[in-house]
C-alpha angles and dihedrals in degrees: 000000000000107000115240092012122122089206096069132142129210126179111254122228138180116345088358090069089065086075093048097107090057091044090049090049090053095046090049091053092050091048089049091052094049088046091051091050096049098085093046091050089051092046096049099038108123091010124119123241120185114209126196107207120198147103125056091345087067098041102050118067094215092050091042090053090050092051091050092050091049093050091047090050091050091054092044093058093048102267112139103225120192114192124205116183141186126192110200099154094053091045089054090049091053093046090052092049090051092045092240111145116237115223128186125194127179087355092302130108111249103230124203124175095272092047090050092053088057094043089053094045094049101040100038099029105035116015098038092052092047091057093044091050091046093052093042090055090058092051101262114130102232125183120197119221141160126215088257098063112100087354086282089162124021114206134208126188114277116247114323094341096254091124089065116223094005108128144194128210112269096172141352120214106194097179091100092059098047099077091042094054093042087058096048100257119143113227115219109193130190117211096243117117136163132232107247095224100057104007094235115159115238132191112237129190105262092220088058093048091049092050095050093046091048089055093046093048092047088233124189094224142016113205122190113197106207142160093255130077090241133272111348128200087211114027092210095056117064090192089067090076114148106220102191132020134175116229093255094051089051089056094047090051088057091048092049095049095242088119106051142140119022090350091065097072092044094051091046088051088056092047094052092050093049091049088055093054108273108147098222141350127208134200109199139174111254089190087078111078114245091009088148093060094040090056097044103036108034134071098233096043120196110247141025121306120199118199131188092228138351 
């Protein structure tokens, strides 16, 4: 028996032996899962995977714990995960507590100076450290950062500036992350970054930050943890999940209106990352426990994988 492991084995004797066929079946399944994971572990060891963490997987304790364990396991087997997170629900809670109205336009949070103070406090000061502490409890060496630290991400105002302090990614400077990744640390990055000319913090969509970081780091994969099964041919039919797409097919689905609404910016984020050299981008359902491991380490996967070619 391996102490502390849930995957333990003890010889059965006496009446316990009556249950041995079930025990053997469970053990066989676990061995099968590990065997299936082996080639993926070998393939991705030493490779970088950028994961955007958000949605239900952030809001519910059981799902949150599963994500933390998945990330810790990835780091343990030699993968170099980089986590980018949002924190919309908690931002809304704090705005309500402070009696600051929340306004959305074109799917983006309109961000005045007071709102930006709350966004920065929640994302950088609270959510980021909750993730870091959760990972460190499991033995992963997590380091909390924001886009502003070391000018990791340089921001520019989004669009015509009418959304206030909403930003877009102007530039990514990954030099800060290289030594951390080489030494086995797990960077956890909040999507707040400053404009270089005046140093004003801006709120940037976490999907966008994750995609641009994946490209700058020449990551093997970009994974977006969402509240949907992936890209669906019919939005009302979860069983219409498209498991694999080429880049050109993803573009066509947007043009045809199959991909619409909130899935459009996520798919566009994947397309931009692939166009800049990321090998594969995935959209997975964070409402499924251990969705991250299921997508990375199993043959079938669990969501939609978009590839540049093939």
